[in-house]
PAZAPA-4460 file (N, C-alpha, C; in steps of 0.05 Angstrom, whole numbers, plus 32768, in hexadecimal, padded with zeros to 4 digits):
% residues 262
    n_x    n_y    n_z   ca_x   ca_y   ca_z    c_x    c_y    c_z   seq   type   mol
   7E47   7F83   819D   7E54   7F8D   8189   7E5E   7F78   8176     1      X     A
   7E53   7F7A   815A   7E5F   7F61   8149   7E67   7F6C   812E     2      X     A
   7E7E   7F7A   8129   7E86   7F87   8116   7E95   7F72   8106     3      X     A
   7E91   7F71   80EC   7E99   7F5E   80D6   7EB9   7F66   80D4     4      X     A
   7ECB   7F50   80CF   7EE6   7F56   80CC   7EF1   7F42   80BA     5      X     A
   7EFF   7F49   80A4   7F0B   7F34   8090   7F29   7F39   8090     6      X     A
   7F34   7F25   8084   7F4F   7F26   807F   7F50   7F24   8067     7      X     A
   7F5E   7F2F   8054   7F63   7F31   8037   7F7F   7F2F   802C     8      X     A
   7F85   7F20   801D   7FA0   7F22   800F   7F9C   7F31   7FF6     9      X     A
   7FAD   7F4A   7FF9   7FA8   7F5F   7FE1   7FC2   7F5D   7FCF    10      X     A
   7FBC   7F65   7FB3   7FCF   7F67   7FA0   7FDA   7F4B   7F97    11      X     A
   7FCC   7F37   7F97   7FCE   7F20   7F90   7FB6   7F10   7F8E    12      X     A
   7FB5   7EF8   7F7C   7F9C   7EE9   7F77   7FA0   7ED0   7F7E    13      X     A
   7FB4   7ECA   7F95   7FBF   7EB0   7FA4   7FB9   7EB6   7FC1    14      X     A
   7FAF   7EA1   7FD2   7FAC   7EA4   7FEB   7FC9   7EA3   7FF6    15      X     A
   7FD1   7EB0   800E   7FE8   7EB3   801C   7FFF   7EBE   800B    16      X     A
   7FF9   7ECE   7FFA   8009   7EDF   7FE6   8004   7EFD   7FEB    17      X     A
   800D   7F0F   7FDF   8008   7F2A   7FDF   800A   7F38   7FFC    18      X     A
   7FF8   7F4A   8002   7FF8   7F5C   801C   7FDD   7F55   802C    19      X     A
   7FE3   7F47   8043   7FC8   7F45   8054   7FBF   7F5B   8062    20      X     A
   7FA5   7F61   805C   7F9A   7F7B   806A   7F83   7F72   8077    21      X     A
   7F7C   7F7F   8090   7F62   7F7F   809E   7F50   7F94   8094    22      X     A
   7F37   7F89   8094   7F22   7F9C   8087   7F0B   7F97   809F    23      X     A
   7F03   7FAD   80AC   7EEC   7FAC   80BD   7ED5   7FBA   80B3    24      X     A
   7EBB   7FB1   80B3   7EA4   7FC3   80AB   7E97   7FCA   80C5    25      X     A
   7E98   7FE6   80C9   7E8D   7FF0   80E3   7E70   7FF8   80DD    26      X     A
   7E60   7FF0   80F4   7E44   7FF7   80F1   7E3D   8013   8100    27      X     A
   7E54   801C   810F   7E52   8034   811C   7E70   8042   8120    28      X     A
   7E71   8057   8127   7E8C   8067   8129   7E9C   8057   8140    29      X     A
   7EB6   8054   8141   7EC4   804C   8156   7EDA   8062   815B    30      X     A
   7EE7   8066   8173   7EFD   8074   8176   7F15   806B   816C    31      X     A
   7F27   8082   816C   7F40   807D   815E   7F4F   8069   816C    32      X     A
   7F4C   806B   8189   7F59   8059   8196   7F54   803D   8193    33      X     A
   7F37   803C   818E   7F2D   801F   818D   7F34   800F   8173    34      X     A
   7F34   8024   815C   7F40   8016   8144   7F5E   8014   8146    35      X     A
   7F6E   801F   8151   7F8A   8020   8152   7F8E   8004   8166    36      X     A
   7F80   8003   817B   7F82   7FE8   8188   7F7D   7FD0   817D    37      X     A
   7F68   7FD4   8168   7F5C   7FBA   815A   7F74   7FB6   8144    38      X     A
   7F7E   7FCC   8137   7F98   7FC4   8125   7FAD   7FB8   8134    39      X     A
   7FB2   7FC1   8149   7FC6   7FB1   8154   7FC6   7F94   815D    40      X     A
   7FAB   7F92   8165   7FA0   7F76   8168   7FA5   7F64   814F    41      X     A
   7F9B   7F6E   8137   7F9D   7F62   8121   7FB9   7F5C   8117    42      X     A
   7FC9   7F6F   811C   7FE7   7F6D   8119   7FEB   7F69   80FB    43      X     A
   7FE1   7F78   80EC   7FE2   7F76   80CD   7FF4   7F95   80C9    44      X     A
   8000   7F97   80AC   800C   7FAE   80A8   7FF4   7FC3   80A7    45      X     A
   7FDE   7FBE   809C   7FC7   7FD3   80A1   7FAC   7FC2   80A6    46      X     A
   7FA0   7FCE   80B3   7F7C   7FC8   80B6   7F71   7FE0   80AE    47      X     A
   7F5B   7FDA   809B   7F4B   7FF0   8094   7F32   7FEB   80A3    48      X     A
   7F23   8003   80A7   7F0B   8007   80B8   7EF3   8018   80A2    49      X     A
   7EDF   800D   809D   7ECF   8018   808A   7EB5   801C   8096    50      X     A
   7EA7   8033   8092   7E8C   803A   8098   7E7A   8048   8084    51      X     A
   7E63   803F   8081   7E58   8047   8067   7E4B   8062   8070    52      X     A
   7E4C   8078   805C   7E43   8090   8063   7E36   8096   8048    53      X     A
   7E1B   8090   8046   7E07   8099   8031   7E13   8085   8017    54      X     A
   7E1D   809A   8002   7E26   8087   7FEE   7E43   8088   7FEB    55      X     A
   7E51   8086   8001   7E69   807F   8000   7E73   8076   801A    56      X     A
   7E8E   806E   801E   7E9C   8060   8032   7EAF   8075   8046    57      X     A
   7EAF   8075   805D   7EC3   8080   806F   7ED5   806B   806D    58      X     A
   7EF2   8071   8066   7F07   805E   8068   7F20   806A   8078    59      X     A
   7F28   805B   808A   7F41   8061   809B   7F54   8046   809F    60      X     A
   7F6D   804D   809A   7F7F   8034   809E   7F94   8038   80B8    61      X     A
   7F98   8025   80C4   7FAC   8027   80DD   7FBE   800F   80DC    62      X     A
   7FD6   8016   80DF   7FED   8000   80E5   7FE7   7FF7   8102    63      X     A
   7FF9   7FE3   8109   7FF8   7FDD   8125   8003   7FF2   8138    64      X     A
   8011   800A   812B   8018   801E   813B   800A   803B   8136    65      X     A
   8002   8042   8121   7FF9   8058   811A   7FE4   805A   8103    66      X     A
   7FD5   806F   8101   7FC0   8071   80ED   7FD1   807F   80D5    67      X     A
   7FCC   8078   80BA   7FDC   8080   80A2   7FC6   8090   808E    68      X     A
   7FD2   80A1   807F   7FC3   80B0   806E   7FBB   80A1   8054    69      X     A
   7FCA   808D   804C   7FC4   807D   8035   7FCA   8062   8037    70      X     A
   7FBB   8052   802D   7FC0   8035   802C   7FB8   802A   8011    71      X     A
   7FC7   801D   8004   7FBE   8013   7FE9   7FB2   7FF8   7FEC    72      X     A
   7FC3   7FE2   7FFB   7FB8   7FC8   7FFB   7FA0   7FC6   800B    73      X     A
   7F9C   7FD3   8022   7F84   7FCE   8031   7F6E   7FE4   8022    74      X     A
   7F6F   7FF2   8017   7F5B   8000   8003   7F51   7FEC   7FEE    75      X     A
   7F62   7FDB   7FE1   7F61   7FC9   7FCE   7F4F   7FB1   7FDE    76      X     A
   7F55   7FA9   7FF6   7F4A   7F99   8005   7F2D   7F9F   800D    77      X     A
   7F2C   7FB5   8014   7F0D   7FC4   8019   7EFC   7FC2   8004    78      X     A
   7F06   7FC9   7FEC   7EF4   7FCA   7FD3   7EF0   7FA8   7FCD    79      X     A
   7F01   7F98   7FCF   7EFB   7F7D   7FCB   7EE6   7F71   7FDA    80      X     A
   7EE6   7F7B   7FF4   7ED2   7F6E   8006   7EB5   7F7C   8000    81      X     A
   7EB7   7F95   7FFB   7E9D   7FA3   7FF1   7E92   7F97   7FD8    82      X     A
   7EA0   7F94   7FC7   7E97   7F81   7FB1   7E90   7F66   7FB4    83      X     A
   7EA0   7F58   7FC1   7E9A   7F3B   7FC6   7E81   7F36   7FD7    84      X     A
   7E7B   7F46   7FF0   7E64   7F47   7FFD   7E4B   7F53   7FF7    85      X     A
   7E50   7F5D   7FDB   7E35   7F65   7FD1   7E2B   7F81   7FDB    86      X     A
   7E41   7F90   7FE7   7E3B   7FAB   7FF6   7E44   7FC0   7FE5    87      X     A
   7E4E   7FB9   7FC7   7E53   7FCB   7FB2   7E4E   7FBF   7F9C    88      X     A
   7E44   7FC8   7F84   7E3E   7FBE   7F6D   7E59   7FBE   7F5E    89      X     A
   7E5F   7FAB   7F4D   7E7C   7FA8   7F3E   7E75   7FB8   7F21    90      X     A
   7E61   7FC4   7F1A   7E61   7FD5   7F02   7E5E   7FF2   7F0A    91      X     A
   7E66   7FF5   7F25   7E64   8014   7F30   7E7C   8018   7F42    92      X     A
   7E87   8033   7F43   7E9F   8037   7F53   7E97   803B   7F6E    93      X     A
   7EA9   8033   7F82   7EA8   8037   7F9E   7EB4   804F   7FA7    94      X     A
   7EAD   8064   7FB6   7EB8   807C   7FBC   7EBE   807A   7FDA    95      X     A
   7EDA   807F   7FDF   7EE3   807F   7FFB   7EEA   8099   8006    96      X     A
   7EE0   80A2   8019   7EEB   80BE   8028   7F03   80B3   8039    97      X     A
   7F14   80C2   8037   7F2E   80B9   8044   7F3E   80D3   804D    98      X     A
   7F58   80D0   805B   7F67   80E7   805F   7F75   80EB   8045    99      X     A
   7F76   80E1   8035   7F80   80E9   8016   7F6E   80F0   8006   100      X     A
   7F56   80F7   800E   7F42   8101   7FFD   7F32   80EB   7FF6   101      X     A
   7F1B   80F2   7FDC   7F10   80DD   7FD3   7F1B   80C6   7FC4   102      X     A
   7F1C   80AD   7FC9   7F26   8096   7FBC   7F13   8089   7FAC   103      X     A
   7F18   8079   7F96   7F07   806C   7F88   7F0D   804D   7F82   104      X     A
   7EFB   803E   7F7E   7F04   8021   7F75   7EEF   8016   7F66   105      X     A
   7EF7   8007   7F50   7EE4   7FFC   7F40   7EEF   7FE3   7F33   106      X     A
   7EDE   7FD5   7F28   7EE8   7FBA   7F1A   7EEF   7FC0   7EFA   107      X     A
   7F07   7FB4   7EF4   7F13   7FB4   7ED9   7F1A   7F9C   7ED4   108      X     A
   7F0B   7F8B   7EC3   7F14   7F71   7EB6   7F1D   7F5F   7ECD   109      X     A
   7F0F   7F5B   7EE0   7F17   7F48   7EF7   7F2B   7F54   7F09   110      X     A
   7F36   7F6D   7F0A   7F48   7F7A   7F1C   7F39   7F91   7F27   111      X     A
   7F3E   7F96   7F40   7F35   7FB0   7F49   7F4B   7FC8   7F47   112      X     A
   7F3E   7FDF   7F3E   7F50   7FF4   7F37   7F4C   8008   7F4D   113      X     A
   7F5F   8019   7F56   7F5E   8029   7F69   7F69   8043   7F5F   114      X     A
   7F59   805B   7F65   7F60   8075   7F59   7F70   8084   7F74   115      X     A
   7F87   8087   7F70   7F96   8092   7F87   7FA6   80AB   7F81   116      X     A
   7FB2   80BC   7F8F   7FC3   80D4   7F89   7FE0   80C8   7F7C   117      X     A
   7FE6   80D6   7F6D   8006   80D4   7F65   8014   80E6   7F72   118      X     A
   802D   80DE   7F7F   803C   80F1   7F8C   8055   80FC   7F7F   119      X     A
   805D   8116   7F87   8074   8126   7F78   808C   8119   7F82   120      X     A
   809D   810E   7F72   80B9   8103   7F7C   80CF   811C   7F7D   121      X     A
   80DC   8122   7F93   80F0   8135   7F95   810B   8127   7F9A   122      X     A
   8121   8138   7F90   813F   812C   7F95   8141   8133   7FAE   123      X     A
   814F   811F   7FBF   8156   8123   7FDC   8174   812C   7FDC   124      X     A
   817E   8132   7FF3   8195   8137   7FF8   81A0   8121   800E   125      X     A
   81BA   8114   8002   81C0   80FF   800E   81D4   8107   8026   126      X     A
   81D2   80FC   803F   81E0   8103   8059   81EB   80E9   8061   127      X     A
   81FD   80EB   8073   8209   80D5   8084   81F5   80C7   8092   128      X     A
   81E4   80D1   809A   81CD   80C3   80AE   81C0   80AD   809A   129      X     A
   81B8   80B9   8083   81A9   80A9   806E   81BA   8091   8063   130      X     A
   81D3   8098   805B   81E4   8083   8054   81E5   806C   806A   131      X     A
   81EC   8079   8082   81F1   8063   8097   81D5   8053   809E   132      X     A
   81BC   805E   8098   81A7   8051   809E   81A0   803B   8088   133      X     A
   81AB   8044   8070   81A6   8030   8059   81B9   801C   8058   134      X     A
   81D1   8021   8063   81E8   800B   8060   81F3   800A   8048   135      X     A
   81F4   8020   8037   8202   8021   801D   8200   8041   8015   136      X     A
   820D   8046   8001   8209   8063   7FF7   81FF   8063   7FDC   137      X     A
   81E1   806B   7FD9   81D6   806E   7FC1   81E4   8085   7FAA   138      X     A
   81E1   8081   7F93   81E5   8096   7F7E   81D6   80B0   7F89   139      X     A
   81BE   80AE   7F8A   81AC   80C3   7F90   8192   80B8   7FA1   140      X     A
   8187   80CA   7FB2   8171   80C2   7FC1   8156   80D4   7FBA   141      X     A
   813E   80CC   7FB9   8128   80DA   7FB4   8117   80DD   7FD0   142      X     A
   8104   80F1   7FCC   80F0   80F2   7FE2   80D2   80F0   7FD3   143      X     A
   80C1   80E3   7FE1   80A5   80E3   7FD7   8093   80EF   7FEA   144      X     A
   8078   80EE   7FEF   806D   80F3   8000   8074   80F8   801F   145      X     A
   807A   80DB   8028   8085   80D5   803F   809D   80C5   8044   146      X     A
   80A4   80BD   8029   80B7   80A8   802C   80D2   80B0   801C   147      X     A
   80E9   809C   8022   8101   80A1   8014   8100   808A   7FFF   148      X     A
   8109   8094   7FE4   810F   8084   7FD0   812E   807E   7FC6   149      X     A
   8130   8065   7FC0   814C   8062   7FB6   8146   804F   7F9F   150      X     A
   8158   8053   7F8A   8159   8045   7F72   8171   802E   7F78   151      X     A
   816B   8019   7F75   8182   7FFF   7F75   818B   7FFC   7F58   152      X     A
   81A0   7FEC   7F57   81AD   7FE7   7F3C   81A2   7FCB   7F34   153      X     A
   8196   7FB6   7F3F   818D   7FA2   7F36   817B   7F95   7F48   154      X     A
   816B   7F82   7F3A   8154   7F73   7F4F   8164   7F64   7F64   155      X     A
   8174   7F56   7F61   8188   7F4C   7F74   818E   7F5B   7F8C   156      X     A
   8195   7F77   7F85   819B   7F86   7F9D   8182   7F8C   7FAD   157      X     A
   816C   7F90   7F9D   8150   7F90   7FAD   814C   7F78   7FBF   158      X     A
   814A   7F61   7FAF   8145   7F48   7FBC   8158   7F40   7FD3   159      X     A
   8170   7F47   7FD3   8185   7F42   7FE5   8185   7F55   7FFD   160      X     A
   8178   7F6D   7FFB   8180   7F83   8010   8173   7F7E   802C   161      X     A
   8187   7F81   8041   817C   7F7F   805A   817D   7F9A   8068   162      X     A
   816B   7FA3   806F   816B   7FBE   807F   8170   7FBA   8099   163      X     A
   817C   7FD2   80A4   817F   7FD0   80BE   8165   7FE4   80CB   164      X     A
   8152   7FD5   80D1   8134   7FE3   80DA   8136   7FF6   80EF   165      X     A
   814A   7FF2   8102   814D   800C   811A   8156   8023   810E   166      X     A
   816B   801E   8100   8174   803A   80F0   8164   8042   80DA   167      X     A
   814F   8035   80CE   813B   8044   80BF   812A   8051   80CC   168      X     A
   8124   8048   80E5   8110   8059   80F7   8118   8076   8100   169      X     A
   8136   8077   80FC   813F   808F   8106   8140   80A8   80EE   170      X     A
   813A   809D   80D5   8136   80B1   80BF   811C   80BE   80BE   171      X     A
   8119   80D7   80B4   8102   80E5   80B3   80F0   80E0   80A2   172      X     A
   80EB   80C6   809F   80D9   80BD   8089   80C5   80A7   8095   173      X     A
   80AE   80A5   808A   80A0   8090   8093   80AC   8075   8089   174      X     A
   80B6   8073   8073   80C2   805A   8069   80D6   805B   8050   175      X     A
   80E1   8047   8049   80F4   8044   8034   80EC   8033   801D   176      X     A
   80ED   803F   8006   80E2   8030   7FEF   80FC   802A   7FDD   177      X     A
   8106   8013   7FDC   811A   800D   7FC7   810F   8001   7FAF   178      X     A
   811D   8007   7F96   810D   8001   7F7D   8124   7FFD   7F66   179      X     A
   811E   7FE9   7F54   8130   7FE8   7F3A   8120   7FE2   7F23   180      X     A
   812C   7FE6   7F0F   8125   7FE4   7EF2   8120   7FCA   7EF0   181      X     A
   810C   7FC0   7EE2   810D   7F9E   7ED7   8104   7F9C   7EBA   182      X     A
   810B   7F87   7EAF   8108   7F7A   7E96   80F7   7F65   7E96   183      X     A
   80E4   7F65   7E7D   80D0   7F51   7E7A   80B7   7F5A   7E83   184      X     A
   80AD   7F44   7E96   8090   7F4A   7E9D   808C   7F62   7EAC   185      X     A
   809D   7F69   7EBD   809C   7F80   7ED1   80A9   7F96   7EC6   186      X     A
   809F   7FB4   7EC8   80B1   7FC8   7EC5   80C7   7FD1   7EDB   187      X     A
   80B8   7FCC   7EF2   80CD   7FCF   7F0B   80C6   7FBF   7F21   188      X     A
   80D7   7FC0   7F32   80D4   7FB1   7F4F   80D8   7FC3   7F63   189      X     A
   80CF   7FBC   7F7D   80D1   7FCC   7F96   80CE   7FBC   7FAE   190      X     A
   80D8   7FC7   7FC2   80D2   7FBD   7FE0   80CC   7FD6   7FF1   191      X     A
   80C1   7FD0   8008   80B9   7FE8   8015   80BB   7FE3   8031   192      X     A
   80C7   7FF1   8046   80CE   7FEE   805D   80C6   8005   8070   193      X     A
   80B1   8002   8080   80A7   8019   8096   80AD   8011   80B3   194      X     A
   80C0   800E   80C0   80C0   8006   80D7   80B5   801C   80EC   195      X     A
   80B5   8034   80E2   80AB   804D   80F6   808F   8044   80FC   196      X     A
   8083   803D   80E4   8062   803A   80E6   805F   801C   80ED   197      X     A
   806F   800B   80F6   8069   7FF2   8102   8068   7FDA   80ED   198      X     A
   8072   7FE6   80D4   8072   7FCF   80BF   8092   7FCA   80B6   199      X     A
   809F   7FB7   80BF   80BC   7FB1   80B7   80C0   7FAF   809A   200      X     A
   80AF   7F9F   808B   80A9   7FA0   806E   8091   7F9A   8069   201      X     A
   8086   7FAD   8058   8069   7FA8   804F   806C   7F95   8036   202      X     A
   805C   7F81   8034   805C   7F6D   801B   8059   7F7A   8000   203      X     A
   8040   7F8C   8002   8037   7F97   7FE5   802D   7FB3   7FF0   204      X     A
   8033   7FC8   7FE5   8033   7FE1   7FED   8023   7FF0   7FD7   205      X     A
   8009   7FF5   7FD3   7FFE   8006   7FBF   8008   8024   7FC0   206      X     A
   800C   8030   7FDB   8010   804E   7FDD   802C   8053   7FD0   207      X     A
   8040   8040   7FD5   805A   8048   7FCB   805C   804A   7FAC   208      X     A
   8047   8038   7FA1   8045   8039   7F82   803A   8054   7F78   209      X     A
   802F   8064   7F89   8028   8081   7F85   803F   8093   7F82   210      X     A
   8056   808C   7F8C   806E   8094   7F8A   8083   8088   7F75   211      X     A
   8080   806E   7F70   8091   8060   7F5F   8088   8063   7F41   212      X     A
   806E   8065   7F3B   8066   8068   7F22   806E   8088   7F16   213      X     A
   806C   809D   7F25   8076   80B1   7F1D   8094   80B3   7F1A   214      X     A
   80A4   80A4   7F29   80BF   80A1   7F29   80CD   8095   7F13   215      X     A
   80BE   8080   7F0A   80C5   8071   7EF0   80B8   8079   7ED6   216      X     A
   80A5   808C   7ED9   809B   8092   7EC3   80AC   80A3   7EAF   217      X     A
   80BD   80B6   7EB5   80CD   80C3   7EA5   80EB   80B2   7E9D   218      X     A
   80F1   809E   7EAE   8107   808D   7EA8   8100   807B   7E94   219      X     A
   80E7   806F   7E95   80DC   805A   7E82   80CC   8066   7E6D   220      X     A
   80C7   8080   7E6E   80B9   808D   7E58   809D   807F   7E4F   221      X     A
   808E   807A   7E68   8073   806E   7E63   8064   8076   7E7F   222      X     A
   8049   8070   7E7A   803A   8075   7E93   802B   805F   7E98   223      X     A
   802E   8045   7E8D   801F   802F   7E98   8036   801D   7E9E   224      X     A
   802F   800E   7EB7   8043   7FF9   7EC0   803A   7FE3   7ECF   225      X     A
   8047   7FCE   7ECA   8043   7FB6   7EDB   805B   7FB2   7EF2   226      X     A
   8053   7FB3   7F0C   806A   7FB4   7F1F   8065   7F9A   7F30   227      X     A
   8080   7F98   7F3D   8085   7F7F   7F53   808F   7F86   7F68   228      X     A
   8082   7F82   7F80   808E   7F87   7F9C   8099   7F6E   7FA6   229      X     A
   80B2   7F70   7FA3   80C5   7F57   7FAA   80C8   7F51   7FC6   230      X     A
   80B2   7F51   7FD8   80B3   7F47   7FF2   80B4   7F2B   7FF3   231      X     A
   80B2   7F1B   8008   80B2   7EFC   800B   8098   7EF4   8004   232      X     A
   807F   7F04   8005   8068   7EFC   7FFA   8062   7F03   7FE0   233      X     A
   806F   7F17   7FD5   806F   7F21   7FB8   8051   7F2C   7FB5   234      X     A
   804E   7F3B   7F9E   8035   7F46   7F95   803A   7F51   7F79   235      X     A
   8023   7F5B   7F6D   8022   7F5E   7F50   8010   7F79   7F4F   236      X     A
   8017   7F94   7F45   8006   7FAB   7F3F   800A   7FB2   7F21   237      X     A
   7FF0   7FBE   7F17   7FF4   7FCA   7EFD   7FEA   7FE8   7F08   238      X     A
   7FFB   7FF9   7EFA   7FF9   8015   7F02   7FF8   8026   7EE7   239      X     A
   7FE7   803C   7EE7   7FE6   804E   7ED0   7FE6   806A   7EDF   240      X     A
   7FF4   807A   7ED1   7FF3   809A   7EDB   7FE6   80A8   7EC6   241      X     A
   7FD1   80BA   7ED0   7FBF   80CC   7EC3   7FB5   80E3   7ED6   242      X     A
   7FBE   80F9   7ECB   7FB2   8116   7ED4   7FBA   8115   7EF3   243      X     A
   7FD3   810E   7EF8   7FDD   8111   7F16   7FD2   80FC   7F26   244      X     A
   7FC4   80E7   7F1A   7FBA   80CF   7F2C   7FC9   80B5   7F25   245      X     A
   7FC9   80A3   7F39   7FD4   8089   7F34   7FBE   8076   7F38   246      X     A
   7FBB   8069   7F1D   7FA2   8053   7F20   7FB3   8038   7F23   247      X     A
   7FAB   802B   7F3C   7FB8   8013   7F43   7FA5   7FF9   7F40   248      X     A
   7FAC   7FE6   7F33   7F9C   7FCF   7F33   7FAA   7FBC   7F3E   249      X     A
   7F99   7FA8   7F4A   7F9F   7F92   7F5E   7F86   7F81   7F5E   250      X     A
   7F8D   7F68   7F63   7F77   7F4E   7F6E   7F7E   7F4A   7F8B   251      X     A
   7F69   7F3C   7F97   7F6D   7F37   7FB4   7F5C   7F1C   7FB6   252      X     A
   7F62   7F12   7FCF   7F57   7EF9   7FDA   7F4C   7EFB   7FF4   253      X     A
   7F34   7EF2   7FF9   7F2B   7EF3   8016   7F35   7EDA   8025   254      X     A
   7F42   7EDC   803C   7F4E   7EC2   804A   7F3A   7EBC   8063   255      X     A
   7F2D   7ED2   8070   7F1C   7EC7   8082   7F08   7EDE   8089   256      X     A
   7EF0   7ED9   8097   7EE0   7EEA   80A0   7ED6   7EE4   80BD   257      X     A
   7ED6   7EF9   80CE   7ECD   7EF4   80E9   7EC2   7F0C   80F5   258      X     A
   7EBA   7F0F   8110   7EA9   7F20   811D   7EB8   7F2A   8134   259      X     A
   7EB7   7F43   8138   7EC3   7F53   814F   7EB3   7F4B   8164   260      X     A
   7EBA   7F43   817C   7EAC   7F41   8198   7EB0   7F53   81AB   261      X     A
   7EBA   7F68   81A7   7EBF   7F7C   81BD   7EAE   7F96   81B7   262      X     A
***
């Protein structure tokens, strides 16, 4: 067996920035257990597994612990590899079949744009358990598709926040999104923690922005944004809301290519 495997830094145009993802090009189907074990071996926040199906690609994403229904940076990394390896034309859209339906990717002025679902934001009910897990009492909490979302007062609060990861795993959410309004180059900033999924902090999270854009749209009275994810590695996204879809733009850099020998 010689399946090709790549590591790609996504949502950045610089090596060793953004969010690293594994991308494996499968020549034949593999079992869920095999893919989960391989993702654990890669030990990245997500590893994407791609297999060609006529005019589209079957796409699945695994963290070191679980399979997830949607992953932005590993989809961006997958599209980047398909375009760079000549497996997809840059003047045509790539169609991915996934647990979140058909997703698309295409080139736009040197960036890759992803067509993703936009998630509804619901006002949540604050409880002592949530306050204890957060380590502070927010004015209001919100619920997205699978995540808890909390608006912070400033970028400094975002940057300096130290989560209690063990307590976060006890909450009934996949992860925690914290966000704040920005001035200048970026409309808003965020960080994302998902210890229940084996990701203590995700460097740059495309799927969280499928919630962040609908959250900020009425507050900022706009539907196009430039966002910054304030992890240690950092990353930049452009987002556009249209017809209940979130269109995410990012760049990516290939770090290495290898071959699976199992």
